[in-house]
PyMOL Python script that loads the backbone (N, CA, C, O; Angstrom):
from pymol import cmd

cmd.read_pdbstr("""\
ATOM      1  N   MET A   1      -9.972  21.633 -31.152  1.00  0.00           N
ATOM      2  CA  MET A   1     -10.838  20.475 -31.258  1.00  0.00           C
ATOM      3  C   MET A   1     -10.484  19.476 -30.156  1.00  0.00           C
ATOM      4  O   MET A   1      -9.312  19.155 -29.955  1.00  0.00           O
ATOM      5  N   SER A   2     -11.472  19.001 -29.467  1.00  0.00           N
ATOM      6  CA  SER A   2     -11.250  18.050 -28.382  1.00  0.00           C
ATOM      7  C   SER A   2     -10.887  16.678 -28.916  1.00  0.00           C
ATOM      8  O   SER A   2     -11.461  16.210 -29.899  1.00  0.00           O
ATOM      9  N   THR A   3      -9.932  16.038 -28.264  1.00  0.00           N
ATOM     10  CA  THR A   3      -9.579  14.660 -28.622  1.00  0.00           C
ATOM     11  C   THR A   3     -10.467  13.712 -27.833  1.00  0.00           C
ATOM     12  O   THR A   3     -11.211  14.127 -26.944  1.00  0.00           O
ATOM     13  N   PHE A   4     -10.378  12.442 -28.170  1.00  0.00           N
ATOM     14  CA  PHE A   4     -11.133  11.440 -27.423  1.00  0.00           C
ATOM     15  C   PHE A   4     -10.722  11.467 -25.955  1.00  0.00           C
ATOM     16  O   PHE A   4     -11.564  11.337 -25.067  1.00  0.00           O
ATOM     17  N   ALA A   5      -9.422  11.638 -25.703  1.00  0.00           N
ATOM     18  CA  ALA A   5      -8.917  11.729 -24.321  1.00  0.00           C
ATOM     19  C   ALA A   5      -9.564  12.904 -23.590  1.00  0.00           C
ATOM     20  O   ALA A   5      -9.995  12.758 -22.446  1.00  0.00           O
ATOM     21  N   ASP A   6      -9.634  14.058 -24.235  1.00  0.00           N
ATOM     22  CA  ASP A   6     -10.243  15.239 -23.605  1.00  0.00           C
ATOM     23  C   ASP A   6     -11.691  14.968 -23.220  1.00  0.00           C
ATOM     24  O   ASP A   6     -12.142  15.385 -22.153  1.00  0.00           O
ATOM     25  N   LYS A   7     -12.417  14.272 -24.083  1.00  0.00           N
ATOM     26  CA  LYS A   7     -13.830  13.969 -23.814  1.00  0.00           C
ATOM     27  C   LYS A   7     -13.980  13.021 -22.626  1.00  0.00           C
ATOM     28  O   LYS A   7     -14.865  13.204 -21.790  1.00  0.00           O
ATOM     29  N   ILE A   8     -13.115  12.009 -22.553  1.00  0.00           N
ATOM     30  CA  ILE A   8     -13.169  11.068 -21.430  1.00  0.00           C
ATOM     31  C   ILE A   8     -12.833  11.786 -20.122  1.00  0.00           C
ATOM     32  O   ILE A   8     -13.531  11.615 -19.123  1.00  0.00           O
ATOM     33  N   ILE A   9     -11.777  12.577 -20.127  1.00  0.00           N
ATOM     34  CA  ILE A   9     -11.353  13.308 -18.929  1.00  0.00           C
ATOM     35  C   ILE A   9     -12.462  14.250 -18.469  1.00  0.00           C
ATOM     36  O   ILE A   9     -12.745  14.335 -17.274  1.00  0.00           O
ATOM     37  N   SER A  10     -13.082  14.947 -19.393  1.00  0.00           N
ATOM     38  CA  SER A  10     -14.190  15.842 -19.057  1.00  0.00           C
ATOM     39  C   SER A  10     -15.361  15.062 -18.468  1.00  0.00           C
ATOM     40  O   SER A  10     -15.982  15.503 -17.501  1.00  0.00           O
ATOM     41  N   PHE A  11     -15.662  13.901 -19.056  1.00  0.00           N
ATOM     42  CA  PHE A  11     -16.742  13.058 -18.531  1.00  0.00           C
ATOM     43  C   PHE A  11     -16.492  12.714 -17.064  1.00  0.00           C
ATOM     44  O   PHE A  11     -17.376  12.876 -16.224  1.00  0.00           O
ATOM     45  N   TYR A  12     -15.297  12.243 -16.763  1.00  0.00           N
ATOM     46  CA  TYR A  12     -14.986  11.856 -15.393  1.00  0.00           C
ATOM     47  C   TYR A  12     -14.965  13.049 -14.434  1.00  0.00           C
ATOM     48  O   TYR A  12     -15.418  12.936 -13.295  1.00  0.00           O
ATOM     49  N   LYS A  13     -14.451  14.167 -14.880  1.00  0.00           N
ATOM     50  CA  LYS A  13     -14.418  15.354 -14.015  1.00  0.00           C
ATOM     51  C   LYS A  13     -15.820  15.843 -13.673  1.00  0.00           C
ATOM     52  O   LYS A  13     -16.037  16.429 -12.613  1.00  0.00           O
ATOM     53  N   ASN A  14     -16.767  15.602 -14.569  1.00  0.00           N
ATOM     54  CA  ASN A  14     -18.128  16.084 -14.366  1.00  0.00           C
ATOM     55  C   ASN A  14     -19.096  14.998 -13.915  1.00  0.00           C
ATOM     56  O   ASN A  14     -20.293  15.255 -13.781  1.00  0.00           O
ATOM     57  N   LEU A  15     -18.597  13.796 -13.682  1.00  0.00           N
ATOM     58  CA  LEU A  15     -19.437  12.683 -13.264  1.00  0.00           C
ATOM     59  C   LEU A  15     -19.984  12.941 -11.858  1.00  0.00           C
ATOM     60  O   LEU A  15     -19.227  13.151 -10.910  1.00  0.00           O
ATOM     61  N   GLU A  16     -21.298  12.919 -11.745  1.00  0.00           N
ATOM     62  CA  GLU A  16     -21.918  13.209 -10.459  1.00  0.00           C
ATOM     63  C   GLU A  16     -23.256  12.489 -10.365  1.00  0.00           C
ATOM     64  O   GLU A  16     -24.040  12.502 -11.314  1.00  0.00           O
ATOM     65  N   PHE A  17     -23.516  11.865  -9.231  1.00  0.00           N
ATOM     66  CA  PHE A  17     -24.792  11.201  -8.982  1.00  0.00           C
ATOM     67  C   PHE A  17     -25.683  12.148  -8.193  1.00  0.00           C
ATOM     68  O   PHE A  17     -25.290  12.639  -7.135  1.00  0.00           O
ATOM     69  N   LYS A  18     -26.876  12.403  -8.701  1.00  0.00           N
ATOM     70  CA  LYS A  18     -27.789  13.328  -8.030  1.00  0.00           C
ATOM     71  C   LYS A  18     -29.065  12.641  -7.559  1.00  0.00           C
ATOM     72  O   LYS A  18     -30.013  13.302  -7.135  1.00  0.00           O
ATOM     73  N   GLY A  19     -29.085  11.328  -7.634  1.00  0.00           N
ATOM     74  CA  GLY A  19     -30.272  10.586  -7.224  1.00  0.00           C
ATOM     75  C   GLY A  19     -30.362  10.414  -5.716  1.00  0.00           C
ATOM     76  O   GLY A  19     -29.508  10.891  -4.967  1.00  0.00           O
ATOM     77  N   ILE A  20     -31.396   9.734  -5.291  1.00  0.00           N
ATOM     78  CA  ILE A  20     -31.616   9.445  -3.877  1.00  0.00           C
ATOM     79  C   ILE A  20     -31.320   7.968  -3.651  1.00  0.00           C
ATOM     80  O   ILE A  20     -31.815   7.103  -4.374  1.00  0.00           O
ATOM     81  N   LEU A  21     -30.513   7.698  -2.649  1.00  0.00           N
ATOM     82  CA  LEU A  21     -30.138   6.325  -2.334  1.00  0.00           C
ATOM     83  C   LEU A  21     -30.830   5.864  -1.059  1.00  0.00           C
ATOM     84  O   LEU A  21     -31.174   6.684  -0.208  1.00  0.00           O
ATOM     85  N   PRO A  22     -31.034   4.567  -0.923  1.00  0.00           N
ATOM     86  CA  PRO A  22     -31.613   4.033   0.312  1.00  0.00           C
ATOM     87  C   PRO A  22     -30.668   4.264   1.493  1.00  0.00           C
ATOM     88  O   PRO A  22     -29.463   4.423   1.298  1.00  0.00           O
ATOM     89  N   PRO A  23     -31.196   4.284   2.696  1.00  0.00           N
ATOM     90  CA  PRO A  23     -30.348   4.438   3.878  1.00  0.00           C
ATOM     91  C   PRO A  23     -29.248   3.365   3.915  1.00  0.00           C
ATOM     92  O   PRO A  23     -29.499   2.195   3.626  1.00  0.00           O
ATOM     93  N   GLY A  24     -28.046   3.777   4.270  1.00  0.00           N
ATOM     94  CA  GLY A  24     -26.924   2.860   4.380  1.00  0.00           C
ATOM     95  C   GLY A  24     -26.186   2.608   3.079  1.00  0.00           C
ATOM     96  O   GLY A  24     -25.194   1.879   3.066  1.00  0.00           O
ATOM     97  N   ILE A  25     -26.648   3.197   1.984  1.00  0.00           N
ATOM     98  CA  ILE A  25     -25.997   3.031   0.675  1.00  0.00           C
ATOM     99  C   ILE A  25     -25.361   4.355   0.291  1.00  0.00           C
ATOM    100  O   ILE A  25     -25.981   5.411   0.415  1.00  0.00           O
ATOM    101  N   SER A  26     -24.111   4.293  -0.179  1.00  0.00           N
ATOM    102  CA  SER A  26     -23.437   5.526  -0.598  1.00  0.00           C
ATOM    103  C   SER A  26     -22.692   5.286  -1.909  1.00  0.00           C
ATOM    104  O   SER A  26     -22.455   4.146  -2.309  1.00  0.00           O
ATOM    105  N   ILE A  27     -22.339   6.357  -2.550  1.00  0.00           N
ATOM    106  CA  ILE A  27     -21.616   6.315  -3.817  1.00  0.00           C
ATOM    107  C   ILE A  27     -20.147   6.601  -3.559  1.00  0.00           C
ATOM    108  O   ILE A  27     -19.801   7.521  -2.817  1.00  0.00           O
ATOM    109  N   MET A  28     -19.284   5.801  -4.180  1.00  0.00           N
ATOM    110  CA  MET A  28     -17.857   6.070  -4.129  1.00  0.00           C
ATOM    111  C   MET A  28     -17.475   6.710  -5.460  1.00  0.00           C
ATOM    112  O   MET A  28     -17.695   6.117  -6.516  1.00  0.00           O
ATOM    113  N   ASN A  29     -16.912   7.899  -5.421  1.00  0.00           N
ATOM    114  CA  ASN A  29     -16.518   8.587  -6.643  1.00  0.00           C
ATOM    115  C   ASN A  29     -15.057   9.005  -6.520  1.00  0.00           C
ATOM    116  O   ASN A  29     -14.761  10.080  -5.997  1.00  0.00           O
ATOM    117  N   PRO A  30     -14.132   8.152  -7.004  1.00  0.00           N
ATOM    118  CA  PRO A  30     -12.709   8.465  -6.865  1.00  0.00           C
ATOM    119  C   PRO A  30     -12.291   9.728  -7.619  1.00  0.00           C
ATOM    120  O   PRO A  30     -11.258  10.324  -7.314  1.00  0.00           O
ATOM    121  N   TYR A  31     -13.092  10.131  -8.596  1.00  0.00           N
ATOM    122  CA  TYR A  31     -12.743  11.308  -9.396  1.00  0.00           C
ATOM    123  C   TYR A  31     -12.914  12.600  -8.612  1.00  0.00           C
ATOM    124  O   TYR A  31     -12.303  13.614  -8.947  1.00  0.00           O
ATOM    125  N   HIS A  32     -13.731  12.572  -7.580  1.00  0.00           N
ATOM    126  CA  HIS A  32     -13.926  13.749  -6.733  1.00  0.00           C
ATOM    127  C   HIS A  32     -13.290  13.582  -5.361  1.00  0.00           C
ATOM    128  O   HIS A  32     -13.009  14.572  -4.686  1.00  0.00           O
ATOM    129  N   GLU A  33     -13.060  12.340  -4.937  1.00  0.00           N
ATOM    130  CA  GLU A  33     -12.570  12.072  -3.593  1.00  0.00           C
ATOM    131  C   GLU A  33     -11.052  11.995  -3.496  1.00  0.00           C
ATOM    132  O   GLU A  33     -10.496  12.180  -2.413  1.00  0.00           O
ATOM    133  N   ASN A  34     -10.379  11.729  -4.596  1.00  0.00           N
ATOM    134  CA  ASN A  34      -8.939  11.544  -4.567  1.00  0.00           C
ATOM    135  C   ASN A  34      -8.294  12.382  -5.677  1.00  0.00           C
ATOM    136  O   ASN A  34      -8.405  12.030  -6.851  1.00  0.00           O
ATOM    137  N   PRO A  35      -7.626  13.476  -5.327  1.00  0.00           N
ATOM    138  CA  PRO A  35      -7.036  14.357  -6.344  1.00  0.00           C
ATOM    139  C   PRO A  35      -6.027  13.655  -7.261  1.00  0.00           C
ATOM    140  O   PRO A  35      -5.865  14.064  -8.411  1.00  0.00           O
ATOM    141  N   GLY A  36      -5.358  12.624  -6.785  1.00  0.00           N
ATOM    142  CA  GLY A  36      -4.391  11.904  -7.602  1.00  0.00           C
ATOM    143  C   GLY A  36      -5.025  11.148  -8.755  1.00  0.00           C
ATOM    144  O   GLY A  36      -4.365  10.863  -9.754  1.00  0.00           O
ATOM    145  N   VAL A  37      -6.304  10.823  -8.620  1.00  0.00           N
ATOM    146  CA  VAL A  37      -6.996  10.069  -9.658  1.00  0.00           C
ATOM    147  C   VAL A  37      -7.131  10.900 -10.938  1.00  0.00           C
ATOM    148  O   VAL A  37      -6.909  10.382 -12.032  1.00  0.00           O
ATOM    149  N   ILE A  38      -7.484  12.154 -10.817  1.00  0.00           N
ATOM    150  CA  ILE A  38      -7.604  13.013 -12.004  1.00  0.00           C
ATOM    151  C   ILE A  38      -6.252  13.113 -12.715  1.00  0.00           C
ATOM    152  O   ILE A  38      -6.193  13.099 -13.944  1.00  0.00           O
ATOM    153  N   ASN A  39      -5.189  13.212 -11.955  1.00  0.00           N
ATOM    154  CA  ASN A  39      -3.845  13.235 -12.561  1.00  0.00           C
ATOM    155  C   ASN A  39      -3.566  11.922 -13.290  1.00  0.00           C
ATOM    156  O   ASN A  39      -3.060  11.930 -14.412  1.00  0.00           O
ATOM    157  N   ALA A  40      -3.893  10.794 -12.657  1.00  0.00           N
ATOM    158  CA  ALA A  40      -3.639   9.487 -13.273  1.00  0.00           C
ATOM    159  C   ALA A  40      -4.453   9.304 -14.548  1.00  0.00           C
ATOM    160  O   ALA A  40      -3.915   8.846 -15.556  1.00  0.00           O
ATOM    161  N   ILE A  41      -5.743   9.653 -14.523  1.00  0.00           N
ATOM    162  CA  ILE A  41      -6.546   9.464 -15.728  1.00  0.00           C
ATOM    163  C   ILE A  41      -6.092  10.414 -16.838  1.00  0.00           C
ATOM    164  O   ILE A  41      -6.135  10.061 -18.017  1.00  0.00           O
ATOM    165  N   THR A  42      -5.662  11.609 -16.462  1.00  0.00           N
ATOM    166  CA  THR A  42      -5.170  12.554 -17.468  1.00  0.00           C
ATOM    167  C   THR A  42      -3.925  11.999 -18.154  1.00  0.00           C
ATOM    168  O   THR A  42      -3.829  12.017 -19.381  1.00  0.00           O
ATOM    169  N   LEU A  43      -2.976  11.508 -17.367  1.00  0.00           N
ATOM    170  CA  LEU A  43      -1.762  10.912 -17.945  1.00  0.00           C
ATOM    171  C   LEU A  43      -2.096   9.704 -18.816  1.00  0.00           C
ATOM    172  O   LEU A  43      -1.574   9.564 -19.921  1.00  0.00           O
ATOM    173  N   PHE A  44      -2.968   8.837 -18.311  1.00  0.00           N
ATOM    174  CA  PHE A  44      -3.323   7.610 -19.024  1.00  0.00           C
ATOM    175  C   PHE A  44      -4.024   7.906 -20.344  1.00  0.00           C
ATOM    176  O   PHE A  44      -3.599   7.432 -21.398  1.00  0.00           O
ATOM    177  N   TYR A  45      -5.093   8.689 -20.287  1.00  0.00           N
ATOM    178  CA  TYR A  45      -5.863   8.932 -21.510  1.00  0.00           C
ATOM    179  C   TYR A  45      -5.112   9.820 -22.499  1.00  0.00           C
ATOM    180  O   TYR A  45      -5.278   9.655 -23.708  1.00  0.00           O
ATOM    181  N   LYS A  46      -4.306  10.739 -22.029  1.00  0.00           N
ATOM    182  CA  LYS A  46      -3.492  11.550 -22.950  1.00  0.00           C
ATOM    183  C   LYS A  46      -2.418  10.687 -23.624  1.00  0.00           C
ATOM    184  O   LYS A  46      -2.055  10.929 -24.775  1.00  0.00           O
ATOM    185  N   LYS A  47      -1.916   9.688 -22.907  1.00  0.00           N
ATOM    186  CA  LYS A  47      -0.887   8.810 -23.481  1.00  0.00           C
ATOM    187  C   LYS A  47      -1.471   7.861 -24.523  1.00  0.00           C
ATOM    188  O   LYS A  47      -0.852   7.626 -25.560  1.00  0.00           O
ATOM    189  N   TYR A  48      -2.657   7.314 -24.258  1.00  0.00           N
ATOM    190  CA  TYR A  48      -3.189   6.251 -25.107  1.00  0.00           C
ATOM    191  C   TYR A  48      -4.361   6.650 -26.006  1.00  0.00           C
ATOM    192  O   TYR A  48      -4.654   5.937 -26.966  1.00  0.00           O
ATOM    193  N   TYR A  49      -5.035   7.759 -25.728  1.00  0.00           N
ATOM    194  CA  TYR A  49      -6.251   8.106 -26.465  1.00  0.00           C
ATOM    195  C   TYR A  49      -6.287   9.558 -26.931  1.00  0.00           C
ATOM    196  O   TYR A  49      -7.371  10.087 -27.180  1.00  0.00           O
ATOM    197  N   ASP A  50      -5.165  10.203 -27.054  1.00  0.00           N
ATOM    198  CA  ASP A  50      -5.139  11.624 -27.395  1.00  0.00           C
ATOM    199  C   ASP A  50      -5.187  11.830 -28.914  1.00  0.00           C
ATOM    200  O   ASP A  50      -4.259  12.369 -29.517  1.00  0.00           O
ATOM    201  N   ASP A  51      -6.279  11.390 -29.502  1.00  0.00           N
ATOM    202  CA  ASP A  51      -6.483  11.518 -30.946  1.00  0.00           C
ATOM    203  C   ASP A  51      -7.989  11.584 -31.208  1.00  0.00           C
ATOM    204  O   ASP A  51      -8.785  11.679 -30.273  1.00  0.00           O
ATOM    205  N   ASN A  52      -8.360  11.533 -32.444  1.00  0.00           N
ATOM    206  CA  ASN A  52      -9.782  11.574 -32.791  1.00  0.00           C
ATOM    207  C   ASN A  52     -10.218  10.345 -33.579  1.00  0.00           C
ATOM    208  O   ASN A  52     -11.145  10.414 -34.386  1.00  0.00           O
ATOM    209  N   LYS A  53      -9.552   9.227 -33.345  1.00  0.00           N
ATOM    210  CA  LYS A  53      -9.958   7.973 -33.977  1.00  0.00           C
ATOM    211  C   LYS A  53     -11.309   7.538 -33.416  1.00  0.00           C
ATOM    212  O   LYS A  53     -11.654   7.875 -32.284  1.00  0.00           O
ATOM    213  N   THR A  54     -12.058   6.800 -34.200  1.00  0.00           N
ATOM    214  CA  THR A  54     -13.314   6.241 -33.712  1.00  0.00           C
ATOM    215  C   THR A  54     -12.993   5.168 -32.688  1.00  0.00           C
ATOM    216  O   THR A  54     -12.230   4.243 -32.964  1.00  0.00           O
ATOM    217  N   ARG A  55     -13.577   5.296 -31.512  1.00  0.00           N
ATOM    218  CA  ARG A  55     -13.296   4.346 -30.432  1.00  0.00           C
ATOM    219  C   ARG A  55     -14.564   4.046 -29.654  1.00  0.00           C
ATOM    220  O   ARG A  55     -15.586   4.716 -29.804  1.00  0.00           O
ATOM    221  N   HIS A  56     -14.471   3.025 -28.820  1.00  0.00           N
ATOM    222  CA  HIS A  56     -15.527   2.681 -27.880  1.00  0.00           C
ATOM    223  C   HIS A  56     -14.915   2.738 -26.490  1.00  0.00           C
ATOM    224  O   HIS A  56     -13.775   2.319 -26.291  1.00  0.00           O
ATOM    225  N   LEU A  57     -15.660   3.248 -25.543  1.00  0.00           N
ATOM    226  CA  LEU A  57     -15.205   3.315 -24.158  1.00  0.00           C
ATOM    227  C   LEU A  57     -16.007   2.317 -23.345  1.00  0.00           C
ATOM    228  O   LEU A  57     -17.236   2.381 -23.316  1.00  0.00           O
ATOM    229  N   ILE A  58     -15.327   1.405 -22.691  1.00  0.00           N
ATOM    230  CA  ILE A  58     -15.989   0.424 -21.837  1.00  0.00           C
ATOM    231  C   ILE A  58     -15.815   0.890 -20.406  1.00  0.00           C
ATOM    232  O   ILE A  58     -14.693   1.014 -19.916  1.00  0.00           O
ATOM    233  N   LEU A  59     -16.928   1.147 -19.738  1.00  0.00           N
ATOM    234  CA  LEU A  59     -16.884   1.580 -18.347  1.00  0.00           C
ATOM    235  C   LEU A  59     -17.106   0.382 -17.455  1.00  0.00           C
ATOM    236  O   LEU A  59     -17.998  -0.429 -17.707  1.00  0.00           O
ATOM    237  N   GLY A  60     -16.317   0.265 -16.431  1.00  0.00           N
ATOM    238  CA  GLY A  60     -16.434  -0.840 -15.502  1.00  0.00           C
ATOM    239  C   GLY A  60     -15.399  -0.662 -14.411  1.00  0.00           C
ATOM    240  O   GLY A  60     -14.746   0.378 -14.328  1.00  0.00           O
ATOM    241  N   ILE A  61     -15.250  -1.659 -13.589  1.00  0.00           N
ATOM    242  CA  ILE A  61     -14.267  -1.566 -12.519  1.00  0.00           C
ATOM    243  C   ILE A  61     -13.457  -2.846 -12.432  1.00  0.00           C
ATOM    244  O   ILE A  61     -13.862  -3.893 -12.936  1.00  0.00           O
ATOM    245  N   ASN A  62     -12.317  -2.743 -11.792  1.00  0.00           N
ATOM    246  CA  ASN A  62     -11.569  -3.890 -11.333  1.00  0.00           C
ATOM    247  C   ASN A  62     -12.040  -4.031  -9.889  1.00  0.00           C
ATOM    248  O   ASN A  62     -11.771  -3.149  -9.073  1.00  0.00           O
ATOM    249  N   PRO A  63     -12.724  -5.098  -9.559  1.00  0.00           N
ATOM    250  CA  PRO A  63     -13.342  -5.172  -8.233  1.00  0.00           C
ATOM    251  C   PRO A  63     -12.369  -5.253  -7.057  1.00  0.00           C
ATOM    252  O   PRO A  63     -12.798  -5.186  -5.905  1.00  0.00           O
ATOM    253  N   GLY A  64     -11.090  -5.392  -7.320  1.00  0.00           N
ATOM    254  CA  GLY A  64     -10.123  -5.431  -6.223  1.00  0.00           C
ATOM    255  C   GLY A  64     -10.003  -4.092  -5.515  1.00  0.00           C
ATOM    256  O   GLY A  64     -10.357  -3.054  -6.074  1.00  0.00           O
ATOM    257  N   ARG A  65      -9.512  -4.114  -4.300  1.00  0.00           N
ATOM    258  CA  ARG A  65      -9.422  -2.880  -3.515  1.00  0.00           C
ATOM    259  C   ARG A  65      -8.367  -1.914  -4.031  1.00  0.00           C
ATOM    260  O   ARG A  65      -8.298  -0.775  -3.569  1.00  0.00           O
ATOM    261  N   PHE A  66      -7.542  -2.347  -4.982  1.00  0.00           N
ATOM    262  CA  PHE A  66      -6.550  -1.456  -5.583  1.00  0.00           C
ATOM    263  C   PHE A  66      -6.868  -1.204  -7.059  1.00  0.00           C
ATOM    264  O   PHE A  66      -5.984  -0.835  -7.831  1.00  0.00           O
ATOM    265  N   GLY A  67      -8.113  -1.401  -7.444  1.00  0.00           N
ATOM    266  CA  GLY A  67      -8.520  -1.245  -8.839  1.00  0.00           C
ATOM    267  C   GLY A  67      -8.968   0.162  -9.168  1.00  0.00           C
ATOM    268  O   GLY A  67      -8.379   1.143  -8.714  1.00  0.00           O
ATOM    269  N   ALA A  68     -10.024   0.244  -9.967  1.00  0.00           N
ATOM    270  CA  ALA A  68     -10.505   1.519 -10.497  1.00  0.00           C
ATOM    271  C   ALA A  68     -10.943   2.495  -9.411  1.00  0.00           C
ATOM    272  O   ALA A  68     -10.952   3.704  -9.642  1.00  0.00           O
ATOM    273  N   GLY A  69     -11.302   2.002  -8.245  1.00  0.00           N
ATOM    274  CA  GLY A  69     -11.645   2.902  -7.142  1.00  0.00           C
ATOM    275  C   GLY A  69     -10.461   3.738  -6.690  1.00  0.00           C
ATOM    276  O   GLY A  69     -10.639   4.805  -6.102  1.00  0.00           O
ATOM    277  N   VAL A  70      -9.268   3.265  -6.958  1.00  0.00           N
ATOM    278  CA  VAL A  70      -8.047   3.989  -6.595  1.00  0.00           C
ATOM    279  C   VAL A  70      -7.418   4.650  -7.819  1.00  0.00           C
ATOM    280  O   VAL A  70      -6.947   5.784  -7.738  1.00  0.00           O
ATOM    281  N   THR A  71      -7.407   3.947  -8.952  1.00  0.00           N
ATOM    282  CA  THR A  71      -6.750   4.478 -10.144  1.00  0.00           C
ATOM    283  C   THR A  71      -7.649   5.398 -10.958  1.00  0.00           C
ATOM    284  O   THR A  71      -7.169   6.324 -11.610  1.00  0.00           O
ATOM    285  N   GLY A  72      -8.965   5.141 -10.919  1.00  0.00           N
ATOM    286  CA  GLY A  72      -9.893   5.898 -11.749  1.00  0.00           C
ATOM    287  C   GLY A  72      -9.963   5.381 -13.168  1.00  0.00           C
ATOM    288  O   GLY A  72     -10.713   5.920 -13.982  1.00  0.00           O
ATOM    289  N   ILE A  73      -9.200   4.347 -13.484  1.00  0.00           N
ATOM    290  CA  ILE A  73      -9.153   3.800 -14.838  1.00  0.00           C
ATOM    291  C   ILE A  73      -9.794   2.413 -14.818  1.00  0.00           C
ATOM    292  O   ILE A  73      -9.326   1.530 -14.099  1.00  0.00           O
ATOM    293  N   PRO A  74     -10.858   2.209 -15.597  1.00  0.00           N
ATOM    294  CA  PRO A  74     -11.540   0.920 -15.585  1.00  0.00           C
ATOM    295  C   PRO A  74     -10.600  -0.250 -15.841  1.00  0.00           C
ATOM    296  O   PRO A  74      -9.750  -0.195 -16.729  1.00  0.00           O
ATOM    297  N   PHE A  75     -10.763  -1.305 -15.057  1.00  0.00           N
ATOM    298  CA  PHE A  75     -10.036  -2.565 -15.213  1.00  0.00           C
ATOM    299  C   PHE A  75      -8.532  -2.468 -14.958  1.00  0.00           C
ATOM    300  O   PHE A  75      -7.790  -3.367 -15.353  1.00  0.00           O
ATOM    301  N   THR A  76      -8.076  -1.423 -14.322  1.00  0.00           N
ATOM    302  CA  THR A  76      -6.641  -1.239 -14.091  1.00  0.00           C
ATOM    303  C   THR A  76      -6.359  -1.073 -12.605  1.00  0.00           C
ATOM    304  O   THR A  76      -6.974  -0.238 -11.941  1.00  0.00           O
ATOM    305  N   ASP A  77      -5.434  -1.864 -12.085  1.00  0.00           N
ATOM    306  CA  ASP A  77      -5.046  -1.726 -10.684  1.00  0.00           C
ATOM    307  C   ASP A  77      -3.766  -0.899 -10.571  1.00  0.00           C
ATOM    308  O   ASP A  77      -3.110  -0.612 -11.572  1.00  0.00           O
ATOM    309  N   THR A  78      -3.423  -0.524  -9.350  1.00  0.00           N
ATOM    310  CA  THR A  78      -2.274   0.362  -9.134  1.00  0.00           C
ATOM    311  C   THR A  78      -0.958  -0.275  -9.577  1.00  0.00           C
ATOM    312  O   THR A  78      -0.090   0.406 -10.123  1.00  0.00           O
ATOM    313  N   LYS A  79      -0.809  -1.581  -9.342  1.00  0.00           N
ATOM    314  CA  LYS A  79       0.438  -2.254  -9.709  1.00  0.00           C
ATOM    315  C   LYS A  79       0.650  -2.232 -11.217  1.00  0.00           C
ATOM    316  O   LYS A  79       1.734  -1.883 -11.684  1.00  0.00           O
ATOM    317  N   ARG A  80      -0.382  -2.604 -11.990  1.00  0.00           N
ATOM    318  CA  ARG A  80      -0.268  -2.623 -13.451  1.00  0.00           C
ATOM    319  C   ARG A  80      -0.134  -1.212 -14.021  1.00  0.00           C
ATOM    320  O   ARG A  80       0.585  -0.996 -14.996  1.00  0.00           O
ATOM    321  N   LEU A  81      -0.821  -0.269 -13.417  1.00  0.00           N
ATOM    322  CA  LEU A  81      -0.724   1.108 -13.900  1.00  0.00           C
ATOM    323  C   LEU A  81       0.708   1.603 -13.790  1.00  0.00           C
ATOM    324  O   LEU A  81       1.214   2.277 -14.688  1.00  0.00           O
ATOM    325  N   LYS A  82       1.353   1.266 -12.688  1.00  0.00           N
ATOM    326  CA  LYS A  82       2.742   1.700 -12.490  1.00  0.00           C
ATOM    327  C   LYS A  82       3.698   0.893 -13.367  1.00  0.00           C
ATOM    328  O   LYS A  82       4.540   1.465 -14.061  1.00  0.00           O
ATOM    329  N   GLU A  83       3.567  -0.449 -13.336  1.00  0.00           N
ATOM    330  CA  GLU A  83       4.510  -1.301 -14.070  1.00  0.00           C
ATOM    331  C   GLU A  83       4.344  -1.223 -15.581  1.00  0.00           C
ATOM    332  O   GLU A  83       5.335  -1.154 -16.308  1.00  0.00           O
ATOM    333  N   GLN A  84       3.107  -1.234 -16.062  1.00  0.00           N
ATOM    334  CA  GLN A  84       2.869  -1.293 -17.503  1.00  0.00           C
ATOM    335  C   GLN A  84       2.739   0.064 -18.172  1.00  0.00           C
ATOM    336  O   GLN A  84       3.089   0.216 -19.342  1.00  0.00           O
ATOM    337  N   CYS A  85       2.229   1.065 -17.428  1.00  0.00           N
ATOM    338  CA  CYS A  85       1.977   2.378 -18.023  1.00  0.00           C
ATOM    339  C   CYS A  85       2.976   3.438 -17.569  1.00  0.00           C
ATOM    340  O   CYS A  85       3.104   4.485 -18.203  1.00  0.00           O
ATOM    341  N   GLY A  86       3.682   3.170 -16.475  1.00  0.00           N
ATOM    342  CA  GLY A  86       4.731   4.070 -16.033  1.00  0.00           C
ATOM    343  C   GLY A  86       4.300   5.215 -15.120  1.00  0.00           C
ATOM    344  O   GLY A  86       5.054   6.173 -14.945  1.00  0.00           O
ATOM    345  N   PHE A  87       3.116   5.138 -14.541  1.00  0.00           N
ATOM    346  CA  PHE A  87       2.693   6.175 -13.608  1.00  0.00           C
ATOM    347  C   PHE A  87       1.672   5.616 -12.637  1.00  0.00           C
ATOM    348  O   PHE A  87       1.130   4.535 -12.863  1.00  0.00           O
ATOM    349  N   SER A  88       1.404   6.335 -11.560  1.00  0.00           N
ATOM    350  CA  SER A  88       0.450   5.885 -10.549  1.00  0.00           C
ATOM    351  C   SER A  88      -0.315   7.073  -9.995  1.00  0.00           C
ATOM    352  O   SER A  88       0.126   8.217 -10.098  1.00  0.00           O
ATOM    353  N   PRO A  89      -1.479   6.781  -9.400  1.00  0.00           N
ATOM    354  CA  PRO A  89      -2.297   7.856  -8.835  1.00  0.00           C
ATOM    355  C   PRO A  89      -1.680   8.431  -7.576  1.00  0.00           C
ATOM    356  O   PRO A  89      -2.244   9.346  -6.975  1.00  0.00           O
TER     357      PRO A  89
END
""", "prot")
cmd.dss("prot")
cmd.show_as("cartoon", "prot")
cmd.util.cbc("prot")
cmd.orient("prot")
């Protein structure tokens, strides 16, 4: 049986934009562009969400240049991920 963590990890691994964008606009997808991100999200979600409790997932970003674009974890920057959670991408 999949845990909530497994479902989130699967969502991110399969996240893909197939639409058409205007010229000069591109999509940044850290889950496909940076192999360390999948490792970081796996460690994070397995540590904190590896159960089947009812939960809500809030998707968003930390707009800083060291935020979710690097960590893959919404609202989390590299410094806090390392200091507070004990791992980094």
